C-alpha positions in Angstrom: 118.7 84.6 106.4 120.4 80.8 106.7 123.8 80.7 104.9 122.8 77.2 103.4 119.7 79.4 101.9 122.0 82.1 100.4 124.7 79.7 99.1 122.1 77.0 97.3 122.8 78.4 94.3 125.9 79.5 94.3 129.0 77.3 93.9 131.3 77.5 96.7 133.4 75.6 99.4 132.9 75.6 103.0 136.5 76.3 104.2 135.5 76.8 107.8 132.7 76.4 109.8 132.0 76.8 113.7 128.6 75.4 113.3 126.4 73.5 111.4 126.0 75.3 108.1 122.4 75.2 107.9 121.8 76.2 111.5 123.7 79.7 110.7 121.6 82.9 110.6 123.0 86.1 108.5 121.3 89.3 109.4 123.1 91.1 106.9 125.4 91.8 104.3 128.5 94.6 103.7 131.2 94.9 101.8 132.2 97.7 103.4 134.6 96.1 106.6 133.7 99.3 108.9 129.9 98.3 108.3 130.2 94.8 109.4 127.7 93.8 112.2 127.0 91.0 114.1 125.9 88.3 112.3 126.8 89.9 108.9 128.3 88.3 105.8 131.7 90.2 104.8 132.1 90.0 101.3 135.9 90.2 100.2 136.2 92.5 97.1 139.0 93.2 95.4 139.4 96.6 94.0 141.7 98.5 92.1 142.8 100.3 95.3 141.8 98.1 98.1 141.2 94.6 99.1 138.2 93.2 101.4 141.0 90.5 102.0 143.0 92.5 104.2 140.2 94.5 106.2 138.9 90.5 107.6 140.2 91.3 110.8 138.6 94.6 111.3 134.9 92.9 110.2 135.5 90.1 112.4 135.7 92.6 115.2 132.5 94.2 114.4 131.1 91.3 114.4 131.4 89.4 111.1 129.9 85.8 111.5 130.7 84.8 107.9 133.3 85.9 105.3 133.1 85.2 101.6 136.8 85.5 100.0 138.3 84.4 96.4 141.5 83.1 97.5 143.2 82.4 100.4 146.7 83.7 99.8 146.7 88.1 100.0 149.6 90.2 100.2 151.9 86.8 99.9 150.7 85.5 103.0 148.0 83.0 103.9 144.7 84.7 105.3 143.8 84.2 109.0 140.6 83.6 110.1 139.2 83.6 114.4 137.8 80.4 115.0 134.2 81.3 115.7 133.8 82.9 111.7 132.5 80.5 108.9 134.7 81.0 106.1 133.1 80.7 102.0 135.2 80.3 99.5 134.0 81.1 95.4 135.6 81.4 92.4 135.2 85.5 92.0 133.1 87.0 95.3 131.4 90.1 92.9 130.0 87.9 91.2 128.8 85.4 94.0 127.7 88.9 95.7 125.0 89.5 92.9 123.5 86.4 92.9 123.7 86.1 97.0 121.4 89.8 97.1 119.4 88.8 94.5 118.1 85.8 97.0 118.2 88.5 100.2 116.0 90.5 98.4 113.8 88.0 97.2 114.5 88.6 93.3 113.0 92.3 93.3 113.4 92.9 89.5 111.6 90.3 88.6 108.7 92.4 89.7 109.8 95.3 87.5 110.1 95.9 83.8 113.5 97.5 83.8 115.4 99.5 81.0 118.9 99.1 80.8 121.0 102.2 79.0 124.5 101.9 78.2 126.6 103.8 75.9 129.5 106.3 75.9 127.6 109.5 75.8 124.2 110.2 76.7 123.2 107.4 79.7 122.0 109.4 81.6 120.1 112.0 79.6 118.3 109.2 77.8 117.9 107.3 81.5 116.3 110.5 82.7 113.6 111.1 79.6 112.3 107.4 79.6 111.6 108.1 83.3 110.0 111.5 82.9 107.7 109.8 79.9 106.6 107.2 81.9 106.1 108.9 85.4 104.0 111.9 82.9 101.6 109.2 81.2 100.9 107.9 84.8 103.3 105.0 85.2 105.1 104.7 88.7 108.8 104.3 87.7 112.2 104.2 89.6 115.8 105.7 88.0 119.3 104.7 89.0 121.9 106.7 87.3 124.5 109.4 87.6 122.3 112.2 88.7 120.8 110.0 91.7 118.6 107.6 92.3 114.7 107.7 92.6 113.3 105.1 94.3 109.3 105.5 94.3 109.2 107.6 97.2 113.2 108.0 98.1 115.6 109.9 96.3 119.3 108.9 97.1 122.8 110.5 95.9 124.8 108.8 93.5 128.0 107.7 94.1 128.5 105.4 91.1 127.1 105.2 87.5 126.0 101.7 88.2 126.1 100.8 92.1 127.6 97.5 93.9 125.2 94.7 93.2 124.0 94.5 96.6 122.7 98.5 96.3 121.0 97.5 92.9 119.0 94.9 94.6 118.2 96.9 97.6 117.0 99.8 95.3 115.1 97.6 93.2 113.1 96.1 96.5 112.5 99.8 97.7 110.7 100.6 93.8 108.8 97.5 93.9 107.8 98.3 98.1 106.9 101.9 96.3 104.3 100.5 94.0 106.7 101.1 91.0 106.2 98.8 87.8 109.3 100.1 85.9 112.5 100.8 86.7 115.2 102.7 84.5 118.7 102.3 84.9 122.3 103.9 83.4 124.5 100.4 83.0 128.3 101.2 83.0 130.9 98.7 81.0 132.3 98.4 84.4 129.2 97.6 85.9 129.0 94.7 83.4 132.6 93.8 83.8 132.1 93.7 87.6 129.2 91.4 87.5 126.9 94.2 89.2 123.6 93.7 87.0 124.1 89.4 87.0 121.2 87.7 86.8 118.9 91.1 86.1 116.9 90.0 83.2 116.2 93.6 81.1 112.7 94.2 79.4 114.5 96.8 77.3 118.4 97.3 76.9 119.2 100.6 74.9 122.4 101.7 72.8 123.4 105.3 72.5 126.8 105.5 71.1 130.6 104.6 71.6 133.3 106.6 71.8 137.1 105.9 73.0 136.8 106.3 77.1 137.3 104.7 80.2 140.6 102.7 79.0 143.2 102.8 81.6 143.8 101.2 85.0 141.1 99.7 87.1 138.8 100.7 84.1 139.2 98.7 80.5 142.8 97.1 79.5 141.5 98.0 75.7 138.9 99.6 73.8 138.3 96.0 72.8 137.5 95.0 76.2 135.7 98.2 76.7 133.2 97.5 73.3 132.6 93.8 74.1 131.1 94.6 78.1 129.2 97.0 76.4 128.2 94.4 74.1 127.1 92.2 76.8 124.3 93.7 78.0 121.9 92.9 74.8 122.6 89.2 76.0 120.2 89.7 79.1 117.3 91.7 77.7 113.8 91.0 75.5 114.3 94.3 73.4 117.5 95.8 72.2 117.1 99.3 70.9 119.8 100.8 69.2 121.4 104.0 67.4 121.8 102.8 64.0 124.0 105.9 63.2 126.7 104.8 65.0 129.5 102.4 63.8 129.5 100.0 66.5 126.0 99.5 66.5 126.1 96.3 64.7 128.6 94.7 66.7 126.3 95.3 69.7 123.7 93.2 68.5 126.0 91.1 66.3 124.5 87.1 67.2 122.1 88.7 69.6 118.6 86.7 70.0 117.4 90.1 71.3 114.2 91.8 69.5 115.9 94.8 67.5 114.6 98.5 67.1 116.5 101.3 66.3 116.9 104.7 65.6 118.2 107.5 63.3 118.6 110.5 61.7 119.5 109.0 58.7 116.5 107.5 56.7 118.7 104.6 54.4 120.3 103.7 57.2 117.6 101.1 59.0 117.8 98.2 56.2 121.4 97.7 55.9 122.1 96.9 59.4 119.2 94.1 59.2 116.7 96.4 61.1 113.2 96.0 60.1 111.8 99.5 58.6 109.0 99.0 60.8 111.3 98.8 63.6 113.4 102.1 63.0 112.6 105.8 64.2 113.5 108.2 61.7 114.1 111.8 62.9 113.8 114.4 59.7 113.3 118.0 59.5 115.6 118.8 62.4 115.7 122.7 63.1 117.3 124.7 65.8 115.8 127.8 67.0 115.9 130.4 69.5 112.7 131.6 71.1 112.8 133.9 74.4 116.2 134.2 74.4 116.4 130.0 74.9 117.3 127.3 72.6 115.0 124.9 71.4 115.3 121.8 69.1 112.5 120.8 66.7 112.0 117.4 64.9 109.8 114.8 62.6 109.4 111.9 63.8 106.4 109.1 62.4 104.9 112.6 60.8 104.4 114.0 64.5 106.6 117.2 65.6 108.8 116.8 68.7 109.8 120.0 70.5 112.8 119.6 72.8 113.9 121.9 75.5 117.5 120.7 75.0 119.9 121.9 72.7 121.9 119.9 70.0 121.4 117.0 67.5 123.0 114.8 70.0 119.8 115.6 72.1 117.6 115.0 69.1 119.2 111.1 69.3 118.7 111.2 73.0 115.1 111.9 72.5 114.7 109.1 69.9 116.0 106.7 72.0 113.7 107.3 75.0 110.5 107.7 72.3 111.4 104.5 71.1 112.1 103.0 74.6 108.1 103.8 75.5 107.1 103.1 72.2 108.0 99.4 72.9 106.4 99.3 76.7 103.4 99.7 74.5 102.8 103.3 75.1 102.1 106.2 72.6 105.0 108.1 71.5 103.1 111.5 71.1 101.7 111.6 74.7 104.8 110.9 76.2 107.1 113.2 74.2 105.1 115.8 75.1 107.2 116.2 78.1 110.3 116.7 76.1 109.4 120.6 75.9 110.3 121.2 79.2 113.0 118.6 80.4 115.8 119.9 81.7 118.5 116.9 82.9 119.8 118.1 86.5 121.4 116.9 89.5 118.8 115.3 91.8 119.0 116.2 95.8 117.4 114.0 98.6 
């Protein structure tokens, strides 16, 4: 792909160009200097442990023909570049990578209905529940999350809850190629902060809960920052689904334009927090049983009985989030909910 096409919608400055920009052909993109190849674009990412700007020489030696940077000075010294390499400067290389990756893969997320799940706890369980429900009713669905990435015809082990922007777009492209119509992904606050989901329009975004976590070097500076980035997901979705029993639910949806749906185990909470009663799914008559030496959970919602192979009230919340999601996608909760009787969340392996 021509360099000029990649950067057509990216604000940038050309620092060095050995040949006419529109004629330069890019044959690969990487953030890992060791994976740079002939005629590839090496994106310098400033991380908490390493800075890609320090590995420019290595990437160039392996054949990178273009370097994307966000600064000209690193470690107190001016960066140096081989004369035969193009150098492009942007304000934020992570942000630019998200835009470039969409173009590189042909905006595959636009061909999918993407469901994002965020929260301190429950992301993996809710994402798997939604994925299993959709698959059980004959809807081919991809999955990106902590337990593994299911790309339709391929399973990939997970390194991060929310992979980097280039990897996400590559996974979406594989899902589209495999015939998926839906994609469920866990969305971490760190992933939002680092622009990994920039440009992805979510059909549905789900909020599970909020707790004190991920505060410290390399993560979030404060609890307020952590909460803020989680709430940003609901600025890029058509439908937002939230846990009305969590004290931070109102904050997550504050001044957001998405259509709001909720779930609760306390019937009176819905209207108080600005949600229409018709948009709230309530669990009632929750009971925990022992059958055949195994724990299971039973609850009712909309006068329908649901059985969970997973014990605990927290899993009732997870199930409500998943049931509300499939309902908002236009499917019957009762049919999709049958999978809960046997679902056990476990690590996927390829």
